[in-house]
MITORSE-513095 format. One line per field, with one value per residue: residue number from 1; residue in three letters; x, y, z of N, C-alpha, C, O in turn. Coordinates in Angstrom, 2 decimals. Layout:
% MITORSE-513095
num = [NUM	...]
residuo = [ALA	...]
n.east = [X	...]
n.north = [Y	...]
n.up = [Z	...]
ca.east = [X	...]
ca.north = [Y	...]
ca.up = [Z	...]
c.east = [X	...]
c.north = [Y	...]
c.up = [Z	...]
o.east = [X	...]
o.north = [Y	...]
o.up = [Z	...]
//
This chain:
% MITORSE-513095
num = [1	2	3	4	5	6	7	8	9	10	11	12	13	14	15	16	17	18	19	20	21	22	23	24	25	26	27	28	29	30	31	32	33	34	35	36	37	38	39	40	41	42	43	44	45	46	47	48	49	50	51	52	53	54	55	56	57	58	59	60	61	62	63	64	65	66	67	68	69	70	71	72	73	74	75	76	77	78	79	80	81	82	83	84	85	86	87	88	89	90	91	92	93	94	95	96	97	98	99	100	101	102	103	104	105	106	107	108	109	110	111	112	113	114	115	116	117	118	119	120	121	122	123	124	125	126	127	128	129	130	131	132	133	134	135	136	137	138	139	140	141	142	143	144	145	146	147	148	149	150	151	152	153	154	155	156	157	158	159	160	161	162	163	164	165	166	167	168	169	170	171	172	173	174	175	176	177	178	179	180	181	182	183	184	185	186	187	188	189	190	191	192	193	194	195	196	197	198	199	200	201	202	203	204	205	206	207	208	209	210	211	212	213	214	215	216	217	218	219	220	221	222	223]
residuo = [UNK	UNK	UNK	UNK	UNK	UNK	UNK	UNK	UNK	UNK	UNK	UNK	UNK	UNK	UNK	UNK	UNK	UNK	UNK	UNK	UNK	UNK	UNK	UNK	UNK	UNK	UNK	UNK	UNK	UNK	UNK	UNK	UNK	UNK	UNK	UNK	UNK	UNK	UNK	UNK	UNK	UNK	UNK	UNK	UNK	UNK	UNK	UNK	UNK	UNK	UNK	UNK	UNK	UNK	UNK	UNK	UNK	UNK	UNK	UNK	UNK	UNK	UNK	UNK	UNK	UNK	UNK	UNK	UNK	UNK	UNK	UNK	UNK	UNK	UNK	UNK	UNK	UNK	UNK	UNK	UNK	UNK	UNK	UNK	UNK	UNK	UNK	UNK	UNK	UNK	UNK	UNK	UNK	UNK	UNK	UNK	UNK	UNK	UNK	UNK	UNK	UNK	UNK	UNK	UNK	UNK	UNK	UNK	UNK	UNK	UNK	UNK	UNK	UNK	UNK	UNK	UNK	UNK	UNK	UNK	UNK	UNK	UNK	UNK	UNK	UNK	UNK	UNK	UNK	UNK	UNK	UNK	UNK	UNK	UNK	UNK	UNK	UNK	UNK	UNK	UNK	UNK	UNK	UNK	UNK	UNK	UNK	UNK	UNK	UNK	UNK	UNK	UNK	UNK	UNK	UNK	UNK	UNK	UNK	UNK	UNK	UNK	UNK	UNK	UNK	UNK	UNK	UNK	UNK	UNK	UNK	UNK	UNK	UNK	UNK	UNK	UNK	UNK	UNK	UNK	UNK	UNK	UNK	UNK	UNK	UNK	UNK	UNK	UNK	UNK	UNK	UNK	UNK	UNK	UNK	UNK	UNK	UNK	UNK	UNK	UNK	UNK	UNK	UNK	UNK	UNK	UNK	UNK	UNK	UNK	UNK	UNK	UNK	UNK	UNK	UNK	UNK	UNK	UNK	UNK	UNK	UNK	UNK]
n.east = [-105.39	-102.43	-100.33	-100.86	-100.50	-97.74	-96.80	-97.65	-96.10	-93.63	-93.48	-92.75	-91.09	-90.36	-88.69	-88.89	-91.61	-91.89	-90.34	-91.78	-94.17	-93.20	-92.17	-94.51	-95.98	-94.51	-94.42	-96.84	-97.10	-96.97	-94.44	-93.68	-91.34	-88.42	-85.96	-86.66	-88.15	-86.14	-84.48	-86.11	-86.53	-83.95	-83.38	-85.23	-84.28	-81.74	-82.12	-84.54	-85.30	-83.33	-83.69	-86.27	-85.85	-84.15	-81.35	-78.07	-75.51	-72.05	-69.32	-67.91	-69.54	-72.02	-72.48	-72.64	-74.16	-77.18	-76.52	-73.74	-73.53	-74.74	-72.89	-70.66	-71.68	-72.30	-69.78	-68.58	-70.24	-69.72	-66.98	-66.84	-68.60	-67.37	-65.67	-64.88	-65.96	-68.59	-70.17	-69.59	-67.69	-64.49	-63.67	-61.39	-61.04	-63.40	-63.17	-60.85	-61.71	-63.59	-61.91	-60.25	-62.02	-63.03	-60.73	-59.55	-58.26	-57.84	-58.90	-60.85	-62.44	-63.56	-65.29	-67.10	-68.16	-69.55	-71.40	-72.94	-74.04	-75.60	-77.27	-78.69	-78.83	-78.05	-75.61	-74.45	-73.14	-72.44	-71.23	-68.56	-66.49	-67.16	-68.79	-71.65	-73.89	-77.22	-79.20	-79.02	-80.28	-80.17	-77.44	-77.07	-78.59	-77.10	-74.67	-75.45	-76.27	-73.83	-72.42	-73.99	-74.14	-71.48	-70.74	-69.63	-70.70	-69.88	-68.07	-69.50	-70.03	-68.03	-68.88	-70.87	-71.30	-71.56	-73.60	-74.46	-74.50	-76.79	-79.16	-78.08	-77.58	-80.26	-81.28	-79.55	-80.26	-82.84	-82.22	-80.59	-80.79	-80.85	-80.73	-79.89	-77.28	-75.89	-77.22	-76.60	-73.82	-73.73	-74.86	-72.93	-70.80	-71.85	-72.20	-69.53	-68.53	-69.97	-68.91	-66.30	-66.64	-66.39	-67.65	-70.21	-71.00	-71.07	-73.11	-75.31	-75.42	-76.03	-78.51	-79.97	-79.95	-81.47	-83.89	-84.50	-84.88	-87.24	-90.51	-92.65	-94.97	-94.10	-91.65	-88.09	-86.78	-88.74	-89.19]
n.north = [11.73	10.40	12.16	14.33	13.06	12.57	15.18	15.97	14.21	15.17	17.69	17.43	18.50	21.60	23.34	22.32	22.58	25.37	26.07	24.83	26.32	28.90	28.54	27.79	30.14	31.78	30.42	29.19	26.45	23.05	20.81	17.43	16.08	16.18	17.13	18.81	20.72	21.84	22.87	24.89	26.36	27.25	28.91	30.87	31.82	32.76	34.64	36.12	36.87	38.59	40.80	41.64	42.36	44.39	44.26	45.37	44.21	43.04	44.20	42.14	39.89	40.63	40.56	37.96	35.23	33.28	30.63	30.63	31.31	29.05	27.12	27.87	27.58	24.86	23.77	24.45	22.94	20.26	20.01	20.07	18.00	15.68	15.14	13.67	15.08	16.68	18.95	21.47	24.37	25.82	29.31	30.20	27.98	27.86	30.29	29.86	27.89	29.36	31.31	29.66	28.53	30.79	32.02	34.22	36.60	35.95	37.93	39.12	36.89	36.68	38.84	37.97	35.75	36.98	38.35	36.29	35.31	37.51	38.00	35.64	33.88	31.27	30.32	30.38	31.89	29.94	30.03	31.99	32.41	29.93	28.14	27.07	25.43	26.68	24.78	21.26	19.83	21.57	21.56	18.87	18.72	20.49	19.14	16.85	18.16	19.24	16.85	15.72	17.74	18.16	15.72	13.91	11.80	9.20	8.65	8.28	5.75	5.18	6.02	4.45	3.03	4.94	6.61	9.31	10.00	9.09	10.60	12.11	10.16	9.48	11.92	12.32	10.16	10.98	13.29	12.67	12.19	9.68	7.31	4.70	3.63	4.71	3.51	0.88	0.90	1.31	-1.09	-2.91	-2.13	-2.69	-5.47	-6.19	-5.43	-7.18	-9.59	-9.38	-9.49	-11.91	-12.80	-11.74	-13.10	-15.72	-15.43	-14.85	-17.25	-19.03	-17.98	-18.54	-21.31	-21.74	-20.69	-22.51	-24.75	-24.43	-25.53	-24.61	-23.09	-20.89	-19.20	-19.47	-16.96	-15.30	-15.79]
n.up = [50.86	49.32	48.75	50.46	52.90	52.78	52.87	55.43	56.95	56.31	57.53	60.29	62.16	63.87	62.33	59.72	59.32	59.45	57.25	55.21	55.29	54.69	52.11	50.77	51.03	49.36	46.87	46.52	46.50	47.61	48.60	48.48	48.61	50.54	49.61	47.48	48.83	50.46	48.45	47.28	49.60	50.32	48.18	48.69	51.18	50.46	48.49	48.65	51.34	52.38	50.78	51.45	54.05	53.72	53.94	54.02	52.24	52.45	50.37	49.14	49.24	48.23	45.48	44.76	43.08	43.67	43.20	43.56	46.26	47.37	46.60	48.13	50.79	50.71	50.38	52.83	54.49	53.75	54.22	56.99	57.69	56.97	58.98	62.22	64.40	63.51	63.52	64.90	64.16	64.68	64.93	63.44	61.84	60.19	58.90	57.46	55.65	54.16	53.05	51.56	49.68	48.30	47.56	48.92	51.35	54.91	56.55	54.93	54.65	57.15	57.14	55.20	56.52	58.66	57.15	56.05	58.40	59.30	57.14	56.39	58.55	58.42	59.20	62.48	65.47	68.02	70.53	71.94	69.25	68.22	65.80	63.86	61.52	61.48	61.69	61.78	59.77	57.58	57.04	56.33	53.96	52.34	52.17	50.71	48.39	47.46	46.91	44.89	42.87	42.22	41.45	43.29	44.60	44.41	46.39	48.67	49.68	51.45	53.87	54.81	57.15	59.09	61.28	61.24	58.60	57.48	56.75	54.71	52.78	52.15	51.15	48.98	47.35	46.64	45.18	43.00	39.50	38.33	40.52	40.57	40.07	42.22	44.44	43.89	44.27	47.02	47.91	47.06	48.69	51.27	51.05	50.82	53.33	54.94	54.06	54.99	57.73	59.87	62.21	61.98	59.72	60.73	62.60	60.92	59.49	61.57	62.26	59.96	60.04	62.35	61.48	59.47	60.97	62.27	62.37	60.05	57.83	56.63	54.61	55.24	55.30	56.18	58.82]
ca.east = [-104.54	-101.06	-99.48	-101.09	-99.86	-96.30	-96.55	-97.79	-94.94	-92.46	-93.49	-92.85	-90.26	-90.68	-87.96	-89.46	-92.94	-91.69	-89.84	-92.91	-95.09	-92.54	-92.11	-95.87	-96.35	-93.81	-94.65	-98.19	-96.96	-96.45	-93.52	-93.67	-89.95	-87.64	-84.91	-87.25	-88.49	-84.89	-84.03	-86.91	-86.31	-82.66	-83.50	-85.95	-83.38	-80.57	-82.44	-85.71	-85.43	-82.44	-84.28	-87.42	-85.36	-83.30	-80.02	-76.98	-74.47	-70.70	-68.98	-67.43	-70.61	-73.30	-72.67	-72.71	-75.45	-77.69	-75.76	-72.41	-73.72	-74.99	-71.62	-69.85	-72.28	-72.17	-68.37	-68.39	-70.98	-69.08	-65.67	-67.03	-69.35	-66.46	-64.86	-65.52	-66.79	-69.11	-71.15	-69.06	-66.47	-63.78	-63.72	-60.29	-61.29	-64.40	-62.62	-59.89	-62.48	-64.15	-60.79	-59.79	-62.97	-63.17	-59.40	-59.43	-57.54	-58.64	-59.65	-62.05	-63.31	-64.30	-66.37	-68.08	-68.81	-70.51	-72.47	-73.81	-74.78	-76.60	-78.20	-79.55	-78.91	-77.75	-74.48	-74.61	-72.08	-73.05	-70.56	-67.47	-65.63	-67.62	-69.84	-72.28	-75.12	-78.30	-79.91	-78.32	-80.97	-79.64	-76.10	-77.23	-79.01	-75.99	-73.70	-76.02	-76.23	-72.44	-72.06	-74.73	-73.81	-70.09	-70.56	-68.77	-71.47	-69.21	-67.30	-70.40	-70.03	-67.05	-69.52	-72.10	-71.47	-71.61	-75.02	-74.83	-74.63	-78.03	-80.03	-77.41	-77.87	-81.66	-81.42	-78.83	-81.10	-83.92	-81.74	-79.98	-81.74	-80.91	-79.99	-79.65	-75.85	-75.54	-77.73	-75.82	-72.51	-73.95	-75.07	-71.62	-70.03	-72.43	-71.85	-68.10	-68.38	-70.49	-67.95	-65.12	-66.98	-66.62	-68.62	-71.54	-71.29	-71.44	-74.43	-76.32	-75.51	-76.76	-79.89	-80.61	-80.16	-82.60	-85.09	-84.79	-85.26	-88.58	-91.55	-93.61	-95.28	-93.47	-90.29	-87.11	-86.48	-89.85	-89.28]
ca.north = [11.52	10.01	13.35	15.08	12.30	12.81	16.55	15.95	13.52	16.03	18.84	16.89	19.29	23.04	24.00	21.89	23.18	26.78	26.14	24.47	27.47	30.01	28.20	27.85	31.56	32.36	29.71	28.61	25.02	22.16	19.81	16.24	15.64	17.10	17.75	19.92	21.75	22.52	23.64	26.11	27.10	27.93	30.03	31.91	32.38	33.41	35.68	36.94	37.40	39.73	41.95	42.12	42.96	45.51	44.08	45.85	43.18	43.53	44.34	40.87	38.90	41.14	40.27	36.52	34.65	32.25	29.40	30.78	31.23	27.64	26.41	28.18	26.94	23.42	23.46	24.50	21.83	18.96	20.01	19.74	16.76	14.55	14.97	12.94	16.10	17.16	20.04	22.76	24.94	26.90	30.51	30.18	26.88	28.21	31.39	29.25	27.23	30.41	31.89	28.63	28.37	32.04	32.52	35.56	36.62	35.56	39.09	39.22	35.74	37.00	39.73	37.12	34.95	37.83	38.67	35.11	35.26	38.58	37.99	34.45	33.11	29.86	30.06	31.15	31.76	29.26	30.65	32.82	31.81	28.58	28.32	25.89	25.72	26.92	23.51	20.13	19.45	22.40	21.06	17.59	19.00	21.11	18.07	16.07	19.03	19.27	15.55	15.51	18.75	18.02	14.32	13.26	10.82	7.89	8.46	8.15	4.41	5.14	6.44	3.66	2.55	6.07	6.94	10.69	10.17	8.45	11.54	12.49	9.08	9.58	13.11	12.07	9.27	11.82	14.37	12.15	11.91	8.22	6.85	3.25	3.36	5.06	2.46	-0.34	1.04	1.10	-2.52	-3.57	-1.83	-3.45	-6.88	-6.34	-5.36	-8.44	-10.63	-9.23	-9.67	-13.35	-13.00	-11.48	-14.23	-16.85	-15.15	-15.01	-18.68	-19.61	-17.52	-19.29	-22.67	-21.67	-20.48	-23.76	-25.79	-24.16	-26.14	-23.57	-23.00	-19.68	-19.32	-19.13	-15.52	-14.59	-16.15]
ca.up = [49.69	49.65	48.70	51.69	53.96	52.68	53.32	56.90	57.50	56.09	58.44	61.64	63.07	63.72	61.25	58.45	59.22	59.13	55.88	54.35	55.25	54.00	50.69	50.23	50.95	48.23	45.60	46.52	46.22	48.64	48.06	49.32	48.74	51.36	48.82	46.72	49.82	50.82	47.29	47.21	50.83	50.27	47.24	49.43	52.19	49.88	47.52	48.94	52.70	52.60	50.10	52.22	55.29	53.30	54.52	53.19	52.29	52.26	48.96	48.60	49.20	47.71	44.05	44.52	42.67	44.59	42.96	44.17	47.71	47.69	46.46	49.31	51.96	50.55	50.63	54.29	55.08	53.51	54.87	58.40	57.85	56.76	60.18	63.32	65.05	62.23	63.70	65.36	63.59	65.34	64.08	62.48	60.91	59.18	58.10	56.53	54.59	53.31	52.31	50.63	48.58	47.55	47.21	49.49	52.61	56.06	57.05	54.09	54.92	58.38	56.72	54.52	57.56	59.36	56.20	55.99	59.66	59.41	56.02	56.30	59.78	58.16	60.09	63.71	66.46	69.17	71.67	71.43	68.24	67.89	64.81	63.26	60.79	62.44	61.84	61.19	58.53	56.52	56.73	55.63	52.59	51.62	51.87	49.60	47.21	46.99	46.36	43.64	41.86	41.83	41.07	44.27	45.36	44.38	47.63	49.82	50.27	52.54	55.12	54.93	58.53	60.02	61.46	60.94	57.16	57.01	56.05	53.47	51.83	51.72	50.32	47.73	46.54	46.09	44.32	41.78	38.43	38.26	41.71	40.50	40.21	43.60	45.32	43.62	44.92	48.45	48.12	46.91	49.90	52.39	50.83	51.12	54.78	55.48	53.71	55.85	59.15	60.07	63.29	61.43	58.83	61.58	63.17	59.87	59.20	62.70	62.17	58.88	60.54	63.27	60.68	58.77	61.94	62.76	61.54	59.69	56.40	56.11	54.10	56.28	55.34	56.79	60.23]
c.east = [-103.11	-100.13	-99.63	-100.45	-98.36	-95.95	-96.63	-96.58	-93.68	-92.36	-93.59	-91.99	-90.58	-89.97	-88.52	-90.85	-92.82	-91.25	-90.96	-93.86	-94.48	-92.49	-93.49	-96.32	-95.73	-94.24	-96.07	-98.17	-96.50	-95.54	-93.45	-92.26	-89.16	-86.60	-85.44	-87.65	-87.25	-84.40	-84.78	-86.68	-85.00	-82.68	-84.22	-85.04	-82.28	-80.90	-83.52	-85.66	-84.54	-82.99	-85.42	-86.99	-84.42	-81.93	-78.96	-75.82	-73.08	-70.34	-68.48	-68.61	-71.83	-73.55	-72.73	-74.11	-75.91	-76.87	-74.39	-72.50	-73.93	-73.72	-70.74	-70.38	-72.15	-70.74	-68.08	-69.05	-70.23	-67.70	-65.79	-67.68	-68.47	-65.60	-65.63	-66.43	-67.35	-70.05	-70.48	-67.75	-65.81	-63.77	-62.61	-60.51	-62.26	-63.93	-61.62	-60.61	-63.07	-63.06	-60.30	-60.72	-63.04	-61.84	-59.25	-58.63	-58.45	-59.43	-60.94	-63.00	-64.13	-65.49	-67.48	-68.86	-69.88	-71.68	-73.45	-74.67	-75.90	-77.65	-79.18	-79.78	-78.65	-76.54	-74.65	-73.43	-72.70	-72.52	-69.37	-66.55	-65.93	-68.86	-70.44	-73.37	-76.25	-79.13	-79.13	-78.96	-80.48	-78.27	-76.18	-77.65	-77.85	-74.91	-74.19	-75.98	-74.84	-72.08	-72.74	-74.26	-72.38	-69.72	-69.57	-69.49	-70.83	-68.46	-68.19	-70.35	-69.00	-67.67	-70.75	-72.35	-71.61	-73.03	-75.37	-74.91	-75.96	-78.91	-79.41	-77.65	-79.29	-81.86	-80.72	-79.64	-82.25	-83.41	-81.12	-81.06	-81.94	-80.08	-79.58	-78.18	-75.38	-75.98	-76.98	-74.46	-72.62	-74.11	-73.75	-70.78	-70.54	-72.10	-70.40	-67.85	-68.88	-69.51	-66.74	-65.40	-67.35	-67.65	-70.05	-71.96	-71.76	-72.84	-75.54	-76.52	-76.31	-78.24	-80.64	-80.89	-81.37	-83.92	-85.50	-85.28	-86.68	-89.61	-92.63	-93.86	-94.67	-92.11	-89.32	-86.85	-87.58	-89.96	-88.62]
c.north = [11.24	11.21	14.17	14.39	12.54	14.21	16.63	15.30	14.37	17.11	18.40	17.65	20.77	23.70	23.61	22.47	24.65	26.95	25.83	25.65	28.63	29.77	28.28	29.30	32.21	31.75	29.21	27.14	24.30	21.14	18.63	15.68	16.67	17.84	18.94	21.06	22.54	23.40	24.96	26.99	27.87	29.09	31.19	32.61	33.23	34.59	36.65	37.62	38.59	40.98	42.53	42.80	44.14	45.45	44.56	44.87	43.77	43.47	43.04	39.94	39.34	40.78	38.78	36.13	33.66	30.97	29.47	30.70	29.78	26.81	26.62	27.47	25.43	22.97	23.45	23.29	20.52	18.89	19.61	18.36	15.53	14.27	14.21	13.86	16.94	18.35	21.39	23.13	25.85	28.10	30.50	29.11	27.30	29.37	30.86	28.57	28.25	31.02	30.94	28.54	29.61	32.63	33.98	35.46	36.30	36.73	39.26	38.06	35.96	37.91	38.92	36.29	35.76	38.21	37.52	35.03	36.29	38.49	36.83	33.75	31.63	29.40	30.96	30.89	31.22	29.80	31.39	32.01	30.34	28.70	26.98	26.36	25.83	25.67	22.41	19.72	20.29	21.89	19.76	17.81	19.57	20.09	17.25	16.87	19.09	17.97	15.29	16.47	18.63	16.57	13.59	12.15	9.44	7.60	8.20	6.78	4.26	5.44	5.60	3.16	3.68	6.63	8.35	10.97	9.66	9.41	12.02	11.44	9.23	10.78	12.94	11.20	10.05	12.76	13.88	11.83	10.41	7.64	5.39	2.91	3.63	3.96	1.15	-0.27	0.85	-0.38	-3.28	-3.35	-2.62	-4.93	-7.14	-6.33	-6.63	-9.58	-10.59	-9.58	-11.13	-13.62	-12.77	-12.59	-15.44	-16.66	-15.36	-16.47	-19.39	-19.24	-18.28	-20.73	-22.72	-21.54	-21.76	-24.85	-25.61	-24.76	-25.10	-23.61	-21.76	-20.00	-18.91	-17.64	-14.72	-14.84	-15.10]
c.up = [50.12	49.68	49.97	52.89	53.97	53.18	54.84	57.55	57.37	57.14	59.90	62.64	62.85	62.55	59.89	58.24	58.82	57.68	54.88	54.18	54.47	52.50	50.06	50.06	49.71	46.90	45.41	46.12	47.47	47.95	49.01	49.49	49.55	50.54	48.02	47.65	50.21	49.67	47.18	48.44	50.83	49.29	47.90	50.43	51.57	48.99	47.98	50.30	52.95	51.93	50.93	53.50	55.02	53.97	53.54	53.32	52.05	50.77	48.34	48.31	48.39	46.25	43.74	44.04	43.74	44.45	43.64	45.69	48.14	47.59	47.68	50.54	51.90	50.82	52.13	54.96	54.94	54.16	56.34	58.57	57.68	57.99	61.25	64.12	63.90	62.33	63.94	64.66	64.61	64.39	63.03	61.42	59.81	58.31	57.08	55.37	53.62	52.44	51.23	49.42	47.69	47.09	47.64	50.79	53.78	56.65	56.25	54.36	56.19	58.06	56.04	55.54	58.29	58.44	56.09	57.25	59.68	58.31	56.09	57.63	59.56	58.95	61.31	64.64	67.75	70.49	71.10	70.52	67.97	67.01	64.40	62.31	61.79	62.68	61.14	59.87	57.35	56.08	55.94	54.18	51.77	51.27	50.68	48.30	46.61	46.30	45.02	42.54	41.35	41.53	41.99	45.03	45.36	45.67	48.84	50.46	51.38	53.89	55.45	56.35	59.55	60.08	61.00	59.44	56.62	56.21	54.75	52.40	51.27	50.79	48.98	46.80	45.90	45.00	43.01	40.75	38.26	39.40	41.67	40.74	41.64	44.56	45.12	44.31	46.43	48.76	48.04	48.16	51.10	52.26	51.18	52.62	55.45	55.24	54.62	57.31	59.40	61.16	62.80	60.49	59.63	62.17	62.14	59.50	60.30	62.62	61.08	59.31	61.47	62.50	59.97	59.71	62.48	61.81	61.28	58.21	55.77	55.54	55.20	56.41	56.02	58.28	61.09]
o.east = [-102.63	-99.25	-98.64	-99.92	-97.76	-94.92	-95.80	-96.08	-92.79	-91.26	-94.42	-92.14	-91.03	-90.57	-88.63	-91.23	-93.56	-91.71	-91.07	-94.31	-95.18	-92.74	-93.64	-96.96	-96.33	-94.41	-96.47	-99.09	-95.74	-95.84	-93.18	-92.01	-89.22	-86.37	-84.77	-87.50	-87.30	-83.95	-84.17	-86.63	-84.95	-82.08	-83.86	-85.02	-81.93	-80.06	-83.44	-85.95	-84.93	-82.79	-85.54	-87.66	-83.95	-81.43	-78.97	-75.22	-72.95	-70.99	-68.60	-68.66	-72.59	-74.70	-72.86	-75.12	-75.12	-76.57	-73.93	-71.64	-73.37	-73.49	-70.15	-69.62	-71.91	-70.51	-67.41	-68.48	-70.13	-67.29	-64.94	-67.33	-68.79	-64.89	-66.86	-67.54	-66.66	-70.66	-70.79	-66.83	-66.50	-63.86	-62.87	-60.20	-61.96	-64.26	-61.56	-60.17	-63.05	-63.24	-59.97	-60.26	-63.09	-61.81	-58.87	-58.34	-59.68	-60.52	-62.00	-64.22	-65.26	-66.57	-68.67	-70.08	-70.99	-72.81	-74.66	-75.86	-77.04	-78.81	-80.38	-80.80	-78.98	-76.44	-74.94	-72.81	-73.39	-73.27	-69.18	-65.91	-65.06	-69.86	-69.83	-73.73	-76.25	-79.70	-78.63	-78.26	-80.38	-77.98	-75.44	-77.14	-77.65	-74.31	-73.43	-75.70	-74.68	-71.49	-72.15	-74.01	-72.10	-68.55	-68.78	-68.96	-71.16	-68.23	-67.68	-70.61	-69.07	-67.09	-71.58	-73.49	-71.76	-73.59	-76.44	-75.34	-76.23	-79.36	-80.12	-77.89	-79.50	-82.54	-81.25	-79.70	-82.60	-84.10	-81.12	-82.11	-83.07	-78.87	-79.00	-77.86	-74.57	-75.20	-76.75	-74.00	-71.71	-73.57	-73.48	-70.12	-69.74	-71.75	-70.06	-67.06	-68.28	-69.29	-66.19	-64.47	-68.49	-68.44	-70.97	-73.12	-72.72	-73.63	-76.57	-77.64	-77.15	-79.11	-81.81	-81.93	-82.19	-84.92	-86.68	-86.01	-87.25	-89.57	-93.42	-93.05	-94.70	-91.48	-89.67	-86.70	-87.36	-90.75	-88.59]
o.north = [11.75	11.30	14.67	15.05	12.71	14.40	17.28	15.78	14.31	17.43	18.92	17.46	21.15	24.52	24.45	22.80	25.12	27.85	26.48	25.95	29.28	30.68	28.78	29.65	33.08	32.46	28.85	26.64	24.84	20.66	18.79	14.90	17.87	19.03	19.95	22.23	23.76	24.53	26.02	28.22	29.01	30.13	32.35	33.83	34.29	35.46	37.85	38.82	39.52	42.10	43.75	43.71	44.80	46.44	44.19	44.73	44.87	42.77	42.86	39.30	38.50	40.70	38.39	36.65	33.26	30.31	28.48	30.10	29.34	25.91	25.68	26.83	24.78	21.91	22.55	22.70	19.75	17.82	18.89	17.63	14.46	13.26	14.11	13.48	17.82	18.74	22.36	22.31	26.58	27.93	30.77	29.32	27.13	29.43	31.35	28.67	28.05	31.21	31.35	28.49	29.50	33.60	34.85	34.36	36.38	36.53	39.52	38.23	35.48	37.76	39.17	36.15	35.28	38.36	37.73	34.73	35.96	38.86	37.02	33.09	30.81	28.24	32.15	29.83	31.94	30.01	31.41	31.06	29.59	29.29	25.92	27.53	25.16	25.50	22.60	19.30	19.78	21.80	19.57	17.15	19.17	20.17	17.00	16.32	19.00	17.98	14.70	16.05	18.95	16.23	12.77	11.63	8.60	6.43	7.92	6.64	3.32	5.14	5.99	2.90	3.42	7.06	8.58	12.06	9.79	9.07	12.32	11.78	9.12	10.67	13.37	11.45	9.79	12.99	14.62	11.28	9.94	7.50	4.88	2.01	2.89	3.54	0.41	-1.26	0.30	-0.88	-4.17	-4.28	-3.17	-5.57	-8.17	-7.13	-7.11	-10.43	-11.63	-9.93	-11.53	-14.55	-13.50	-12.98	-16.11	-17.59	-15.95	-16.90	-20.24	-20.07	-18.62	-21.29	-23.64	-22.18	-22.08	-25.76	-26.52	-24.53	-24.76	-24.11	-21.59	-20.98	-18.07	-17.13	-13.57	-14.17	-15.23]
o.up = [51.13	50.54	50.51	53.78	55.03	53.83	55.48	58.57	58.21	57.60	60.65	63.85	61.77	61.85	59.00	57.12	57.96	56.97	53.85	53.08	53.69	51.71	48.94	49.07	49.09	45.91	44.30	45.48	48.28	46.86	50.20	50.40	49.28	50.75	47.89	47.29	50.29	49.88	47.02	48.33	51.29	49.53	47.70	50.51	52.10	48.76	47.72	50.41	53.66	52.42	51.08	53.99	55.95	54.50	52.36	54.39	51.51	50.01	47.13	47.26	47.91	45.83	42.58	44.54	44.60	45.44	44.21	46.34	49.14	48.40	48.21	51.27	52.92	51.41	52.63	55.87	55.90	54.62	56.86	59.50	58.20	58.03	61.21	64.49	63.38	61.34	63.24	64.56	65.33	63.17	61.86	60.25	58.62	57.13	55.95	54.22	52.41	51.24	50.12	48.28	46.47	46.34	46.86	51.26	53.67	57.19	56.82	54.31	56.30	58.65	56.29	55.43	58.50	58.90	56.04	57.19	60.04	58.53	55.88	57.82	60.42	59.34	61.19	64.61	68.47	71.44	69.88	70.96	67.54	67.42	64.56	62.29	62.82	63.76	60.03	58.95	56.23	54.89	54.98	53.28	50.62	50.20	49.74	47.24	45.39	45.22	44.12	41.41	40.20	41.38	41.53	46.01	46.20	46.00	49.93	51.66	52.18	54.94	56.27	56.72	60.74	59.07	60.45	59.04	55.42	55.12	53.79	51.24	50.06	49.77	47.95	45.60	44.74	44.01	42.02	41.08	38.08	39.28	42.62	41.51	42.19	45.42	46.08	44.87	47.05	49.74	48.84	48.64	51.85	53.25	51.76	53.13	56.41	56.10	54.99	58.04	59.17	61.05	63.16	60.45	59.25	62.24	62.44	59.23	60.01	62.88	61.25	58.97	61.38	62.82	59.87	59.30	63.09	60.60	62.16	57.43	54.55	55.94	56.03	57.51	56.39	58.95	62.31]
//
């Protein structure tokens, strides 16, 4: 079945396979869309696992709803992803982002950071005072979630030439109720970039000439 094929293709990495199994154990459902799998997986991570492990959370973080936790994590994800070095946070940097979003002092933000690390393992300390999301796939989903939920996807076309945004584009397309406008904005941006690039224009013109010069029953665009 096509749905089973999609599920097999989805679980091609250990983290996605683990997430698929954990979500199925909780919901008894398989999800063929990655965005839906992440959505259910994050709810599991943020709400269920800490209860089962009986983790005592800090007084600032413990009363946050799942939605508020996701907002915070998504904010951290997008603040870093917009930078040239989009994976690793310095300790002061990530504490400043937490303090900025929650409107708290930096000492309290450090407590929140440690709570996120101990409760979910979504943020980890890679080396002394160097942090990142535990998996890039989680960060990519959180970026897409932020852009969709806060209606900031209009700015995505600015990153159309940057390779590390590719998965964010795909997830955003899945998550938007009507992705037509988003896809149109990407096409407009690509057309504009092609128009500005004279060398690429010349290459495409040469390629079309070559295609037209070939004696074939195929259409030029198929050569």
